[in-house]
C-alpha positions as CSV (number, residue, x, y, z in Angstrom):
1,M,64.2,60.3,67.8
2,L,64.1,63.2,70.2
3,N,62.6,62.7,73.6
4,P,59.8,65.2,74.3
5,K,60.9,65.4,77.9
6,L,64.4,66.5,77.1
7,F,65.5,70.2,77.2
8,S,66.7,70.2,73.7
9,Y,63.4,69.2,72.5
10,I,61.6,71.9,74.4
11,Y,64.1,74.5,73.2
12,L,63.9,73.5,69.7
13,T,60.1,73.5,69.7
14,S,59.9,76.9,71.5
15,Y,62.8,79.0,70.0
16,G,63.9,76.9,67.1
17,P,61.6,78.3,64.4
18,H,62.7,81.8,65.2
19,V,66.3,80.9,65.1
20,L,66.2,78.6,62.2
21,E,63.9,80.6,59.9
22,P,66.7,83.0,58.8
23,M,69.0,80.2,58.3
24,L,66.4,78.3,56.2
25,D,65.7,81.3,54.1
26,A,69.4,81.8,53.4
27,A,69.7,78.1,52.6
28,V,66.7,78.3,50.3
29,D,68.2,81.3,48.5
30,E,71.5,79.5,48.2
31,Y,69.8,76.4,46.9
32,Q,67.8,78.4,44.4
33,K,71.0,79.9,43.0
34,I,72.6,76.5,42.9
35,G,69.4,74.9,41.3
36,K,69.1,77.4,38.5
37,A,72.7,76.8,37.5
38,A,72.2,73.0,37.8
39,I,69.0,73.2,35.8
40,L,70.8,75.1,33.1
41,R,73.6,72.6,33.2
42,I,71.1,69.7,33.1
43,E,69.2,71.3,30.3
44,R,72.5,71.7,28.4
45,L,73.3,68.1,29.2
46,E,69.9,66.9,28.0
47,A,70.3,68.9,24.8
48,I,73.6,67.2,24.3
49,I,72.1,63.9,25.1
50,W,69.2,64.4,22.8
51,G,71.5,65.6,20.1
52,A,73.7,62.6,20.6
53,T,70.6,60.4,20.6
54,I,69.3,61.9,17.4
55,L,72.7,61.6,15.8
56,I,72.9,58.0,16.9
57,L,69.5,57.4,15.5
58,F,70.5,58.9,12.2
59,L,73.6,56.8,12.2
60,E,71.6,53.7,13.1
61,A,69.1,54.5,10.3
62,G,71.9,55.0,7.8
63,L,74.2,52.3,8.8
64,I,71.8,49.6,10.2
65,F,68.1,50.1,9.6
66,Y,68.2,51.2,6.0
67,P,70.5,48.2,4.9
68,L,68.3,46.0,7.0
69,E,65.2,47.3,5.4
70,R,66.6,46.9,2.0
71,H,67.7,43.3,2.8
72,V,64.2,42.6,4.3
73,R,62.5,44.1,1.4
74,S,64.7,42.1,-1.0
75,A,64.0,39.0,0.9
76,I,60.3,39.7,0.8
77,D,60.4,40.4,-3.0
78,S,62.5,37.2,-3.5
79,L,60.0,35.3,-1.4
80,Q,57.1,36.7,-3.4
81,T,58.9,35.9,-6.7
82,S,59.5,32.4,-5.5
83,V,55.9,32.0,-4.5
84,K,54.8,33.2,-7.9
85,S,57.3,31.0,-9.6
86,L,56.2,28.0,-7.6
87,T,52.6,28.8,-8.2
88,H,53.3,29.1,-12.0
89,I,55.3,25.8,-11.9
90,R,52.5,24.2,-10.1
91,E,50.0,25.5,-12.6
92,R,52.2,24.3,-15.4
93,L,52.7,21.0,-13.8
94,T,49.0,20.6,-13.3
95,A,48.4,21.6,-16.9
96,A,51.1,19.2,-18.1
97,Q,49.6,16.4,-16.1
98,K,46.2,17.1,-17.6
99,L,47.7,17.3,-21.1
100,A,49.8,14.1,-20.6
101,R,46.9,12.5,-18.6
102,V,49.2,11.8,-15.7
103,G,48.0,11.8,-12.1
104,D,49.6,11.0,-8.8
105,W,48.6,9.2,-5.6
106,E,49.9,8.5,-2.1
107,Y,49.2,5.8,0.4
108,R,50.1,6.2,4.1
109,F,50.8,3.0,5.9
110,S,50.2,4.6,9.3
111,D,46.5,5.3,8.9
112,R,45.9,3.4,5.7
113,R,44.8,6.5,3.9
114,L,44.9,6.8,0.1
115,T,44.8,10.2,-1.6
116,W,44.5,11.0,-5.3
117,S,45.3,14.1,-7.3
118,E,42.7,15.7,-9.5
119,Q,44.2,14.2,-12.6
120,T,43.9,10.7,-11.1
121,Y,40.2,11.2,-10.7
122,D,39.9,12.4,-14.3
123,I,41.9,9.4,-15.6
124,C,39.7,7.0,-13.7
125,G,36.6,8.7,-14.9
126,V,35.1,9.3,-11.4
127,D,33.6,12.3,-9.7
128,R,35.7,13.6,-6.8
129,K,32.7,14.6,-4.8
130,Q,30.9,11.3,-5.2
131,F,33.7,8.7,-5.3
132,E,35.4,7.8,-2.0
133,V,39.0,6.8,-2.5
134,T,40.0,3.7,-0.5
135,E,42.1,0.6,-1.1
136,D,39.1,-1.4,-2.0
137,S,37.3,1.2,-4.2
138,A,40.6,1.8,-6.1
139,I,41.3,-1.9,-6.8
140,Q,37.7,-2.4,-7.9
141,L,38.4,-0.1,-10.9
142,V,41.1,-2.4,-12.2
143,H,40.1,-4.9,-14.8
144,P,39.2,-8.3,-13.1
145,E,41.8,-10.1,-15.2
146,D,44.6,-7.6,-14.2
147,R,43.8,-7.3,-10.4
148,P,45.9,-10.2,-9.2
149,A,49.0,-8.9,-11.0
150,V,48.5,-5.3,-9.7
151,K,48.0,-6.5,-6.1
152,T,51.1,-8.7,-6.3
153,A,53.2,-5.9,-7.8
154,L,52.2,-3.3,-5.2
155,K,52.8,-5.8,-2.4
156,R,56.2,-6.5,-3.7
157,V,57.0,-2.8,-3.8
158,A,55.8,-2.4,-0.2
159,D,57.7,-5.4,1.1
160,Q,61.0,-5.1,-0.8
161,L,61.1,-1.2,-0.8
162,Q,61.7,-1.3,-4.5
163,S,60.2,0.8,-7.3
164,A,58.1,-0.9,-9.9
165,T,56.3,-0.1,-13.2
166,M,53.2,-1.9,-14.5
167,E,50.6,-1.7,-17.2
168,Y,47.0,-2.7,-16.6
169,R,43.4,-2.0,-17.7
170,I,40.7,-0.2,-15.7
171,I,37.0,-0.1,-16.2
172,C,35.5,3.3,-15.7
173,P,32.0,3.7,-14.2
174,N,30.6,4.5,-17.6
175,G,32.0,1.1,-18.9
176,Q,34.8,2.6,-20.9
177,E,38.1,0.5,-20.8
178,R,41.3,2.4,-20.4
179,M,45.0,1.3,-20.4
180,I,47.0,2.6,-17.5
181,F,50.8,2.9,-17.0
182,Q,51.7,3.1,-13.3
183,Q,54.9,3.7,-11.4
184,A,55.1,3.1,-7.6
185,A,57.8,3.4,-5.0
186,V,58.1,3.6,-1.2
187,R,59.5,6.9,0.3
188,K,59.7,8.7,3.6
189,H,57.5,11.7,4.4
190,D,57.8,13.5,7.8
191,G,59.7,10.5,9.1
192,R,57.0,8.0,8.1
193,R,56.9,5.5,5.2
194,V,54.4,6.2,2.4
195,L,53.7,4.4,-0.9
196,S,53.4,6.9,-3.7
197,G,53.2,6.7,-7.4
198,T,51.9,8.1,-10.7
199,V,49.3,6.8,-13.1
200,Q,49.2,7.7,-16.8
201,D,46.4,7.1,-19.3
202,I,48.1,5.4,-22.3
203,T,45.0,4.2,-24.1
204,D,45.6,6.4,-27.2
205,R,49.3,5.4,-27.2
206,K,48.4,1.8,-27.0
207,K,46.0,2.1,-29.9
208,S,48.7,3.8,-32.0
209,E,51.2,1.1,-31.0
210,N,48.7,-1.5,-32.0
211,Q,48.0,0.3,-35.3
212,I,51.8,0.5,-36.0
213,K,52.2,-3.1,-35.1
214,Q,49.3,-4.0,-37.4
215,L,50.9,-2.1,-40.2
216,A,54.4,-3.5,-39.5
217,L,53.4,-7.1,-39.1
218,Y,50.1,-7.6,-40.9
219,D,49.1,-7.0,-44.5
220,A,47.1,-3.8,-44.9
221,L,44.7,-5.1,-47.5
222,T,43.8,-8.6,-46.2
223,G,44.8,-8.4,-42.5
224,L,46.8,-11.5,-42.9
225,V,50.3,-12.0,-41.4
226,N,52.9,-10.3,-43.6
227,R,56.3,-11.5,-44.8
228,R,58.1,-10.1,-41.7
229,L,55.9,-11.8,-39.1
230,L,55.7,-15.0,-41.2
231,G,59.5,-15.2,-41.1
232,D,59.4,-15.0,-37.3
233,R,56.7,-17.6,-37.0
234,L,58.5,-19.9,-39.4
235,G,61.6,-19.7,-37.3
236,Q,59.6,-20.6,-34.2
237,A,57.8,-23.4,-36.0
238,I,61.1,-24.9,-37.1
239,A,62.5,-24.8,-33.5
240,A,59.2,-26.2,-32.1
241,S,59.3,-29.0,-34.7
242,R,62.8,-29.9,-33.7
243,R,61.9,-30.1,-30.0
244,S,58.6,-32.0,-30.4
245,L,59.7,-34.2,-33.3
246,K,56.4,-33.4,-35.0
247,Y,56.3,-32.4,-38.7
248,G,55.1,-29.1,-39.9
249,A,54.2,-28.0,-43.4
250,V,54.3,-24.9,-45.6
251,L,51.9,-24.3,-48.4
252,M,52.6,-21.6,-51.0
253,L,49.8,-20.4,-53.1
254,D,49.7,-18.3,-56.3
255,L,46.5,-17.3,-57.9
256,D,46.3,-18.4,-61.5
257,N,45.8,-15.7,-64.1
258,F,45.3,-13.0,-61.5
259,K,46.9,-10.4,-63.6
260,T,44.4,-11.0,-66.4
261,L,41.5,-10.5,-63.9
262,N,43.1,-7.4,-62.5
263,D,43.6,-5.9,-66.0
264,T,40.1,-6.8,-67.1
265,F,38.0,-5.7,-64.1
266,G,40.3,-3.2,-62.5
267,H,42.4,-3.1,-59.3
268,D,39.4,-2.6,-57.0
269,I,38.0,-5.9,-58.1
270,G,41.4,-7.5,-57.9
271,D,41.8,-6.2,-54.3
272,A,38.3,-7.5,-53.4
273,L,39.4,-10.9,-54.8
274,L,42.5,-10.9,-52.6
275,V,40.4,-10.0,-49.5
276,E,38.0,-12.9,-50.2
277,V,40.9,-15.3,-50.8
278,A,42.2,-14.3,-47.4
279,R,38.8,-14.9,-45.8
280,R,38.5,-18.3,-47.3
281,L,42.1,-19.2,-46.2
282,N,41.3,-18.3,-42.6
283,A,38.1,-20.4,-42.9
284,C,40.0,-23.5,-44.0
285,I,42.9,-23.5,-41.5
286,R,43.0,-24.4,-37.8
287,Q,43.5,-21.8,-35.1
288,T,47.1,-23.1,-34.6
289,D,47.9,-22.4,-38.2
290,T,49.0,-19.2,-39.9
291,A,47.9,-17.7,-43.1
292,A,50.1,-15.0,-44.6
293,R,50.3,-12.8,-47.7
294,L,53.7,-12.4,-49.2
295,G,52.7,-9.8,-51.7
296,G,50.7,-9.5,-54.9
297,D,48.7,-12.7,-55.3
298,E,51.1,-14.9,-53.4
299,F,49.9,-16.5,-50.1
300,V,51.5,-18.8,-47.6
301,V,49.9,-21.2,-45.1
302,L,52.0,-22.5,-42.1
303,L,50.7,-25.8,-40.6
304,E,52.2,-26.8,-37.3
305,W,51.9,-29.9,-35.0
306,L,50.9,-32.4,-37.7
307,D,52.3,-35.8,-36.7
308,R,55.5,-37.6,-35.8
309,R,55.2,-39.9,-38.9
310,Q,56.3,-38.5,-42.2
311,D,53.6,-40.2,-44.3
312,T,50.8,-39.2,-42.0
313,S,52.1,-35.6,-41.9
314,L,52.4,-35.5,-45.7
315,K,48.8,-36.8,-46.0
316,L,47.5,-34.1,-43.7
317,A,49.3,-31.4,-45.5
318,L,48.0,-32.5,-48.9
319,E,44.5,-32.8,-47.5
320,M,44.7,-29.2,-46.3
321,A,46.1,-28.0,-49.6
322,E,43.4,-29.8,-51.5
323,K,40.7,-28.3,-49.2
324,I,42.1,-24.8,-49.8
325,R,42.4,-25.4,-53.6
326,I,38.7,-26.5,-53.8
327,S,37.6,-23.5,-51.6
328,L,39.5,-21.1,-53.8
329,N,38.0,-22.6,-56.9
330,R,34.4,-21.6,-56.0
331,P,33.0,-18.6,-57.8
332,Y,33.6,-15.1,-56.4
333,V,30.9,-12.5,-56.3
334,L,32.7,-9.2,-56.0
335,G,32.1,-5.4,-56.3
336,N,28.7,-5.1,-54.7
337,K,27.7,-8.4,-56.2
338,S,28.1,-7.0,-59.7
339,H,31.0,-9.1,-60.8
340,L,31.0,-12.9,-60.9
341,C,34.6,-14.1,-61.2
342,H,36.4,-17.5,-61.2
343,S,39.9,-18.1,-60.0
344,S,42.1,-21.0,-59.1
345,A,45.4,-21.5,-57.3
346,S,48.6,-23.4,-57.9
347,I,49.8,-24.8,-54.6
348,G,53.3,-26.0,-53.6
349,A,53.7,-28.0,-50.4
350,V,56.7,-28.9,-48.3
351,I,56.9,-30.7,-44.9
352,F,59.7,-30.2,-42.3
353,K,60.8,-31.6,-39.0
354,G,63.7,-29.5,-37.8
355,D,65.8,-30.6,-40.8
356,I,65.5,-27.2,-42.4
357,H,67.4,-24.5,-40.5
358,T,66.1,-21.2,-42.0
359,A,62.7,-19.8,-42.9
360,S,64.0,-18.6,-46.3
361,E,65.1,-22.2,-47.2
362,L,61.6,-23.4,-46.3
363,L,59.9,-20.8,-48.4
364,K,62.3,-21.5,-51.3
365,R,61.3,-25.2,-51.3
366,A,57.6,-24.4,-51.2
367,D,58.1,-21.9,-54.1
368,V,59.8,-24.6,-56.2
369,A,56.9,-27.0,-55.6
370,M,54.4,-24.2,-56.5
371,Y,56.1,-23.4,-59.8
372,E,56.0,-27.0,-60.6
373,A,52.2,-26.9,-60.2
374,K,52.1,-24.0,-62.5
375,D,54.3,-25.7,-65.1
376,L,52.0,-28.8,-65.0
377,G,48.9,-26.8,-65.9
378,R,48.0,-24.8,-62.9
379,N,45.1,-25.4,-60.4
380,R,46.8,-28.3,-58.7
381,V,48.9,-29.2,-55.7
382,C,52.5,-30.4,-56.0
383,I,54.8,-31.6,-53.2
384,F,58.5,-30.5,-53.1
385,S,61.0,-32.9,-54.6
386,K,64.8,-32.8,-54.7
387,E,64.6,-33.6,-58.4
388,R,62.6,-30.5,-59.1
389,Q,65.0,-28.5,-56.9
390,A,67.9,-29.8,-59.0
391,I,66.2,-28.5,-62.2
392,V,65.7,-25.1,-60.5
393,N,69.3,-25.0,-59.4
394,R,70.5,-25.8,-63.0
395,T,68.2,-23.1,-64.3
396,T,69.5,-20.5,-61.7
397,A,73.0,-21.4,-62.6
398,M,72.3,-21.2,-66.3
399,A,70.8,-17.7,-65.8
400,Y,73.9,-16.6,-63.9
401,E,76.1,-18.0,-66.7
402,L,74.0,-16.2,-69.3
403,K,74.5,-12.9,-67.6
404,K,78.3,-13.5,-67.5
405,A,78.2,-14.6,-71.1
406,L,76.6,-11.3,-72.1
407,D,79.3,-9.4,-70.3
408,S,82.2,-11.5,-71.7
409,D,80.8,-11.6,-75.3
410,E,80.4,-15.4,-75.6
411,F,77.6,-15.2,-78.1
412,S,77.8,-15.4,-81.8
413,L,75.4,-14.8,-84.6
414,Y,75.0,-17.5,-87.3
415,L,73.2,-17.2,-90.6
416,Q,71.0,-19.8,-92.2
417,P,70.3,-19.3,-95.9
418,Q,66.8,-19.0,-97.2
419,V,66.5,-20.1,-100.8
420,L,64.1,-19.7,-103.7
421,K,62.8,-22.7,-105.6
422,T,65.6,-22.1,-108.0
423,G,68.1,-22.8,-105.3
424,R,69.4,-19.2,-105.2
425,I,69.9,-17.5,-101.8
426,C,67.4,-14.7,-101.4
427,S,67.6,-14.0,-97.7
428,A,68.8,-15.5,-94.4
429,E,67.8,-15.9,-90.8
430,A,70.1,-14.7,-88.0
431,L,70.3,-17.4,-85.3
432,L,71.9,-16.9,-81.9
433,R,74.7,-19.3,-80.7
434,W,76.2,-19.5,-77.2
435,M,79.7,-21.0,-77.1
436,P,81.3,-20.6,-73.6
437,A,85.0,-20.5,-73.5
438,G,86.4,-24.0,-72.9
439,K,83.0,-25.6,-72.8
440,L,80.6,-27.3,-75.2
441,S,78.2,-24.9,-77.0
442,V,74.7,-24.6,-75.4
443,S,71.6,-25.2,-77.5
444,P,69.3,-22.3,-78.0
445,G,66.4,-24.5,-76.9
446,V,68.0,-24.6,-73.5
447,F,69.1,-21.1,-72.8
448,I,66.4,-19.1,-74.7
449,P,63.5,-20.1,-72.4
450,I,65.7,-19.3,-69.4
451,A,66.5,-15.9,-70.9
452,E,62.8,-15.3,-71.5
453,E,61.9,-16.3,-67.9
454,T,64.7,-14.2,-66.2
455,G,64.3,-11.1,-68.5
456,L,67.7,-11.5,-69.9
457,I,66.0,-11.8,-73.3
458,L,65.8,-8.0,-73.4
459,P,69.6,-7.3,-73.5
460,L,70.1,-10.5,-75.4
461,G,67.6,-9.5,-78.1
462,E,69.1,-6.0,-78.3
463,W,72.6,-7.6,-78.8
464,V,71.2,-9.8,-81.6
465,L,69.6,-6.8,-83.4
466,K,72.8,-4.8,-83.2
467,N,75.0,-7.6,-84.5
468,A,72.5,-8.4,-87.3
469,C,72.7,-4.8,-88.5
470,Q,76.5,-5.0,-88.3
471,H,76.4,-8.3,-90.4
472,L,74.2,-6.5,-92.9
473,V,76.7,-3.7,-93.3
474,K,79.4,-6.3,-94.1
475,L,77.1,-8.3,-96.4
476,L,76.3,-5.2,-98.4
477,E,80.0,-5.1,-99.4
478,C,79.6,-8.4,-101.1
479,R,79.1,-8.0,-104.9
480,N,77.0,-11.1,-105.3
481,L,74.4,-10.1,-102.6
482,P,70.9,-10.5,-104.1
483,S,69.3,-7.1,-104.7
484,G,66.3,-7.8,-102.5
485,F,68.4,-9.6,-99.8
486,A,67.0,-9.2,-96.2
487,L,68.0,-10.6,-92.9
488,A,65.4,-12.1,-90.6
489,V,65.7,-11.5,-86.8
490,N,63.6,-13.3,-84.2
491,I,61.8,-11.0,-81.8
492,S,60.6,-12.4,-78.5
493,A,57.3,-11.7,-76.9
494,R,59.0,-9.9,-74.1
495,Q,60.9,-7.7,-76.4
496,F,57.9,-6.9,-78.5
497,S,55.9,-5.9,-75.4
498,D,58.7,-3.7,-74.0
499,D,57.7,0.0,-73.9
500,Q,61.1,1.0,-75.3
501,F,61.1,-1.5,-78.2
502,L,60.4,0.9,-81.1
503,E,62.8,3.5,-79.8
504,K,65.6,0.9,-79.4
505,V,64.9,-0.4,-83.0
506,K,65.1,3.1,-84.4
507,E,68.3,3.9,-82.5
508,I,70.1,0.7,-83.6
509,I,69.1,1.1,-87.2
510,S,70.1,4.8,-87.2
511,S,73.5,4.1,-85.6
512,S,74.3,1.3,-88.0
513,G,73.1,3.3,-91.1
514,I,71.4,0.3,-92.8
515,D,68.3,0.4,-94.9
516,P,65.4,-0.9,-92.7
517,R,64.0,-2.7,-95.8
518,R,66.9,-5.1,-95.4
519,L,65.5,-6.3,-92.1
520,K,62.7,-8.8,-91.4
521,F,61.3,-9.3,-87.9
522,E,60.0,-12.8,-87.1
523,L,57.3,-12.8,-84.4
524,T,55.2,-15.7,-83.0
525,E,51.5,-15.5,-82.2
526,T,52.4,-15.1,-78.5
527,C,53.8,-11.6,-79.3
528,L,50.6,-10.5,-80.9
529,L,47.8,-12.1,-78.8
530,H,48.7,-10.4,-75.5
531,D,47.4,-7.0,-76.5
532,L,46.1,-7.1,-80.1
533,D,45.5,-3.3,-80.5
534,T,48.9,-2.4,-79.1
535,G,50.5,-5.1,-81.2
536,R,48.9,-3.9,-84.4
537,A,50.0,-0.3,-83.7
538,T,53.6,-1.5,-83.2
539,L,53.6,-3.6,-86.4
540,E,52.3,-0.7,-88.4
541,S,55.1,1.5,-87.0
542,L,57.7,-1.1,-88.0
543,Q,56.2,-1.4,-91.5
544,Q,56.3,2.4,-91.9
545,M,60.0,2.2,-91.1
546,G,60.3,-0.3,-93.9
547,I,60.8,-3.5,-91.8
548,Q,59.1,-6.6,-93.1
549,I,56.9,-8.7,-90.7
550,E,56.9,-12.5,-90.7
551,L,54.5,-14.6,-88.6
552,D,56.8,-17.4,-87.3
553,D,55.9,-21.0,-86.3
554,F,52.6,-20.9,-88.2
555,G,50.6,-24.1,-87.5
556,T,51.8,-24.6,-83.9
557,G,49.4,-22.1,-82.2
558,Y,45.9,-20.9,-82.6
559,S,46.2,-18.6,-85.6
560,S,42.9,-17.6,-87.0
561,L,42.0,-16.0,-90.3
562,N,40.8,-13.0,-88.3
563,L,44.2,-12.6,-86.8
564,L,45.9,-12.8,-90.2
565,K,43.4,-10.5,-91.8
566,N,43.6,-7.7,-89.1
567,L,47.4,-7.6,-88.7
568,P,49.9,-6.1,-91.1
569,I,51.9,-9.3,-91.9
570,N,54.0,-9.7,-95.0
571,T,55.1,-13.3,-94.7
572,L,53.8,-16.6,-93.3
573,K,56.4,-19.0,-92.1
574,I,55.2,-22.6,-91.9
575,D,56.6,-24.4,-88.8
576,R,58.9,-27.4,-89.3
577,S,56.4,-29.7,-87.6
578,L,54.0,-29.2,-90.5
579,I,56.8,-29.7,-93.0
580,H,57.8,-33.0,-91.4
581,G,54.1,-34.1,-91.8
582,I,54.4,-34.0,-95.6
583,E,56.0,-37.4,-95.5
584,T,53.8,-39.0,-92.8
585,G,50.5,-39.0,-94.6
586,S,47.9,-37.2,-96.7
587,Q,46.6,-35.2,-93.7
588,G,50.0,-33.5,-93.2
589,R,50.2,-32.6,-96.9
590,T,46.7,-31.3,-96.8
591,L,47.5,-28.9,-93.9
592,V,50.6,-27.6,-95.7
593,R,48.7,-27.2,-99.0
594,A,45.9,-25.3,-97.1
595,A,48.4,-23.0,-95.4
596,I,50.1,-22.1,-98.6
597,A,46.8,-21.5,-100.4
598,M,45.6,-19.3,-97.6
599,A,48.8,-17.2,-97.6
600,K,48.6,-16.8,-101.4
601,A,44.9,-15.8,-101.1
602,M,45.9,-13.1,-98.7
603,S,48.9,-11.9,-100.8
604,M,51.5,-13.1,-98.4
605,T,54.9,-14.6,-99.1
606,V,55.3,-18.2,-97.8
607,I,58.4,-19.6,-96.2
608,A,58.8,-23.2,-95.2
609,E,61.3,-23.9,-92.4
610,G,62.8,-27.2,-91.5
611,V,63.0,-28.6,-95.0
612,E,65.3,-31.6,-94.9
613,T,64.5,-34.0,-97.8
614,E,64.1,-33.8,-101.5
615,R,60.5,-35.1,-101.3
616,Q,59.5,-32.2,-98.9
617,E,61.2,-29.8,-101.3
618,S,59.4,-31.2,-104.3
619,F,56.0,-31.0,-102.7
620,L,56.6,-27.4,-101.5
621,V,57.8,-26.3,-105.0
622,E,54.8,-28.0,-106.6
623,E,52.3,-26.2,-104.2
624,G,53.9,-22.8,-104.9
625,C,56.0,-22.2,-101.7
626,D,58.1,-19.1,-102.3
627,I,61.1,-19.6,-100.0
628,M,62.5,-22.6,-98.2
629,Q,65.0,-23.0,-95.3
630,G,66.4,-26.0,-93.6
631,F,69.2,-28.7,-93.5
632,R,68.3,-29.6,-97.1
633,Y,70.2,-26.5,-98.1
634,A,72.6,-25.6,-95.3
635,R,73.0,-25.5,-91.6
636,P,73.5,-22.1,-89.8
637,M,77.0,-20.8,-90.4
638,P,79.2,-18.0,-89.3
639,L,79.3,-14.8,-91.4
640,P,82.6,-15.6,-93.3
641,E,81.2,-18.9,-94.5
642,F,77.9,-17.3,-95.5
643,T,79.8,-14.6,-97.4
644,A,81.8,-17.3,-99.2
645,C,78.6,-18.9,-100.4
646,L,77.5,-15.6,-101.8
647,K,80.8,-15.1,-103.6
648,D,80.7,-18.6,-105.0
649,N,77.2,-17.9,-106.2
650,T,76.2,-21.3,-104.7
651,R,72.9,-22.8,-105.7
652,F,71.2,-25.2,-103.3
653,G,68.7,-28.0,-103.5
654,S,67.2,-29.5,-106.7
655,G,67.8,-26.2,-108.6
656,G,71.5,-26.6,-108.0
657,G,72.2,-30.3,-108.0
658,E,73.4,-31.9,-104.8
659,P,72.7,-29.9,-101.7
660,R,75.7,-28.3,-100.0
661,L,75.6,-29.1,-96.3
662,I,77.8,-27.0,-94.1
663,V,78.1,-29.2,-91.0
664,L,78.8,-27.5,-87.7
665,E,79.5,-28.9,-84.2
666,A,76.8,-30.7,-82.3
667,G,74.6,-28.3,-80.5
668,N,74.9,-25.4,-83.0
669,F,71.7,-26.2,-84.8
670,G,69.0,-23.7,-85.6
């Protein structure tokens, strides 16, 4: 700083302005020149800078901001799409949960807070606005009987950190009971443990499962246990009996004459009877016992935990069987009380104590006892016996051998002459013989009933008819064959009732080429009485074909004049039992005389079978019997021997001197 007292200061303040002014003006002019140029340079520089800046901005926009914008826009679009997708998935999940009746829940251990989804509220049947979800309120919805199990399961999940599934019942506020399937597991959420799970309403599924189980294990008509479940319970009963050393018992029931009732009143009444039988069975047995329907009119009762002693157990089983028999014997009022029916049952019983290993063996033994009850007259109770089992085993073995015999052609057809009172052969009866290779021949009285029972009589009868026609073809080549000769063939009741019987007869006759008038069919009353109208129509068809009809075994059944009058029968064949009575007393002779007289009055031919003595022959000839057959004349013989008799023109009986007996091996008798 200048000192005011200095000379320089005084000089400058006094003369400075005058001296400096020109200098300042010159400096200002110089600076103005320099400033204008600088400003121009600066403006050019600014223009360059702005141009560069604008260029850089364009470059940034093209190289940085536009790709960044596209990337951001793409990210935003992707995020929006994800949000929409998640929203759609959530909506679908919510809809699926509603459709599947599935809800979810979560329980936080930290603040003991329980939360439910909307579907859980719906499943439990509570209003979200009115129902406060807590541990206590939730467990109160569970059925009282299921609460302990649910609490235990959830506690185990929380303690052991394991997942678990459970089924239990809940009671909705409106009183409706629902079945719930629940899954639960512990997981971590935001670093904290939570217990979460799902609940599903499986009420409808359980109902369907129960219905399927009912159909699979119970009889649809009666509601009783069916064969499948019975087998399981029999297996359990055998095992329990083996452990406890207590006897059990099986009762097998078959309703007597159920088919007749079913055919008479209709299937609706038959079904109503079966339902009532099931009800009565359940009323008779204990809660520990099982009543089952095997099918048709067959029922089984399983009795368990009887006694350790065999005699006491057998007594208890028979008492129960008798109680059931008496109950089933009471009248039935069926079909809106419009039908009064009576029925009875044949019952087979067997006791066991672990000695039988399979349910099928147990049922087989009860079945054997039941059929014994039927054979003894029905409406009774029979206990299983090994003797009866042996008979059944022999019958089964015989049926098997019969089938093999048919396949291996072990049967033969024998002919027994039928003679006039003059002793001349007029016809013959074809009789079946079974002669197994390397074994003794089997009596027809043994194998024919078995063939009837097993149904083998159908192929066997067809075989007989075919071979009888073939025999006739060969017999027609014999010169001495009587002009009216006919061959009698026995027709069983089962054959006669077969729907294809007439067609088979026509086919066999057509293929053999014989004259149907050469055939005679022998039928018993059993063939005709089952369905009289159908039987009459079948007989008329046979007669129209030219086949003669003979009523066999007359005098052993319940033949009535009405039956004889209304059926197209050509011949009456008196049974051997009446013929044997000729020599036993006047009553026997009176019966034979009456039978012959009745047949004559109805213009029928009379044949007497089983004629063995001259006295029988004389009486029959005297009474006017047309044809006779029996050991008095000849035993059944093979076709070659019968043909030899025809060629020799043999006469039998009193009309031809001494009878000619052709003796065959034992067992080959007609």
